[in-house]
Legacy VTK file of the C-alpha trace (Angstrom):
# vtk DataFile Version 3.0
C-alpha trace
ASCII
DATASET POLYDATA
POINTS 165 float
106.329 123.935 72.914
106.572 120.693 74.903
106.940 121.002 78.667
109.765 119.143 80.419
108.641 115.938 82.094
109.299 117.320 85.598
106.825 120.161 84.964
104.140 117.765 83.772
104.483 115.185 86.517
106.332 116.854 89.372
109.824 116.142 90.669
108.990 112.827 92.368
107.246 111.207 89.410
109.223 108.334 87.802
109.086 109.994 84.359
110.833 113.050 85.856
113.809 110.976 87.049
117.041 110.482 85.167
117.792 106.981 83.840
120.386 106.486 86.593
117.867 107.502 89.257
115.225 105.152 87.808
117.767 102.324 87.811
118.626 103.001 91.454
114.948 103.238 92.384
114.365 99.825 90.774
117.432 98.381 92.535
116.307 99.682 95.936
112.826 98.253 95.369
114.212 94.813 94.495
116.542 94.826 97.520
113.800 96.028 99.885
111.601 93.068 98.941
114.282 90.379 98.749
114.447 87.669 101.423
117.622 87.871 103.519
118.859 84.280 102.951
118.711 84.624 99.147
120.175 88.133 99.116
123.029 86.994 101.393
123.722 83.918 99.250
123.998 85.988 96.069
126.177 88.568 97.832
128.556 85.846 99.114
128.875 84.463 95.576
130.230 87.835 94.401
133.173 87.507 96.779
132.852 91.185 97.700
133.193 91.988 101.395
133.845 95.710 101.738
134.585 97.506 104.953
131.586 99.671 105.693
130.982 102.685 107.852
127.462 102.981 109.198
126.370 106.579 108.712
122.835 106.191 110.082
120.950 103.398 111.771
119.846 100.772 111.601
116.796 102.589 112.906
113.474 100.886 113.520
110.307 102.916 113.419
106.890 103.311 111.888
105.840 104.693 108.530
102.380 105.953 107.671
100.519 104.040 104.977
98.335 106.156 102.730
95.598 104.973 100.456
93.020 106.345 98.059
89.498 105.072 97.598
89.301 103.636 94.102
92.921 104.633 93.522
91.892 108.172 92.561
90.099 109.665 95.576
91.401 111.863 98.344
94.339 110.318 100.222
93.684 108.983 103.702
95.794 107.243 106.318
95.242 103.491 106.199
97.497 102.685 109.125
101.143 102.223 110.000
103.824 99.641 109.275
107.124 98.970 110.999
110.186 99.852 108.956
113.969 99.793 109.237
116.323 102.211 107.538
120.093 102.346 107.331
122.732 104.303 105.441
126.281 103.011 104.923
129.446 104.152 103.171
131.941 101.707 101.715
135.647 102.307 101.375
135.939 104.344 98.207
133.192 106.734 99.260
130.048 105.229 97.710
127.004 105.643 99.942
124.143 103.158 100.059
120.664 103.470 101.538
117.959 100.998 102.409
114.487 101.180 103.882
112.598 97.952 104.350
109.341 96.965 105.963
109.750 95.077 109.196
112.407 95.153 111.859
115.228 93.173 110.234
118.410 95.150 110.831
120.660 92.632 109.064
118.534 92.637 105.896
118.415 96.445 105.823
122.179 96.718 106.320
122.923 94.183 103.578
120.552 95.966 101.188
122.299 99.283 101.922
125.717 97.670 101.421
124.655 96.216 98.067
123.262 99.616 97.054
126.592 101.245 97.956
128.505 98.626 95.965
126.229 99.235 92.971
126.861 102.982 93.276
130.572 102.310 92.669
130.919 102.665 88.863
133.429 99.800 88.764
130.930 97.408 90.387
127.553 98.602 89.080
127.217 96.052 86.264
128.520 93.195 88.396
126.033 93.837 91.228
123.241 94.289 88.682
123.993 90.982 86.918
124.973 88.811 89.881
122.565 90.050 92.560
119.801 92.383 91.378
118.783 90.572 88.158
118.442 87.143 89.844
116.474 88.641 92.759
114.203 90.480 90.322
113.630 87.332 88.245
112.800 85.308 91.368
110.346 87.994 92.531
108.682 87.962 89.095
108.404 84.156 89.261
106.830 84.364 92.734
104.373 86.987 91.474
103.490 84.849 88.438
102.932 81.783 90.642
100.687 83.791 92.951
98.829 85.186 89.939
98.275 81.679 88.598
97.034 80.532 91.999
94.603 83.428 92.187
93.455 82.897 88.588
92.694 79.260 89.372
90.145 80.370 91.970
88.477 82.973 89.759
84.753 82.597 89.358
83.313 83.782 86.047
79.724 84.867 86.293
77.628 85.047 83.172
73.960 85.478 82.383
72.045 83.145 80.155
69.531 84.891 77.949
66.314 83.008 77.479
64.662 83.014 74.092
61.238 84.161 75.347
60.714 86.989 72.859
LINES 1 166
165 0 1 2 3 4 5 6 7 8 9 10 11 12 13 14 15 16 17 18 19 20 21 22 23 24 25 26 27 28 29 30 31 32 33 34 35 36 37 38 39 40 41 42 43 44 45 46 47 48 49 50 51 52 53 54 55 56 57 58 59 60 61 62 63 64 65 66 67 68 69 70 71 72 73 74 75 76 77 78 79 80 81 82 83 84 85 86 87 88 89 90 91 92 93 94 95 96 97 98 99 100 101 102 103 104 105 106 107 108 109 110 111 112 113 114 115 116 117 118 119 120 121 122 123 124 125 126 127 128 129 130 131 132 133 134 135 136 137 138 139 140 141 142 143 144 145 146 147 148 149 150 151 152 153 154 155 156 157 158 159 160 161 162 163 164
């Protein structure tokens, strides 16, 4: 008998999440990393400007950063990072959340607003296509450019074997 994914990996593991939850997790990740000017430009192009009710925040604080030696060892606290979180509700009842690194209240509020808009079934595809997909593609391009820059500085060490048998 095969165990359900949540029993194998625990409730917080990505494989234990529903497809809708994985999609939202991806969306929140893209929004949390997006630069404010680009996110705002894409949002303005949608023409959507909902009235929002701020349910919580924006709140600035610190989050603990945890690490593991070698990626598999015991967890330890690496340090702290500043973070901003906010929760909003748009007219229609959809609630959006955002938590970003740094102390940028405007960026956090816009990310939460876009999340709320995407939670509205009538707007999900539109926000995904007009905002999230372009931001994700731009982030992938930035990552690829950084990867190419790093690869260009890679030093390959090799050993020559002498034929002194």
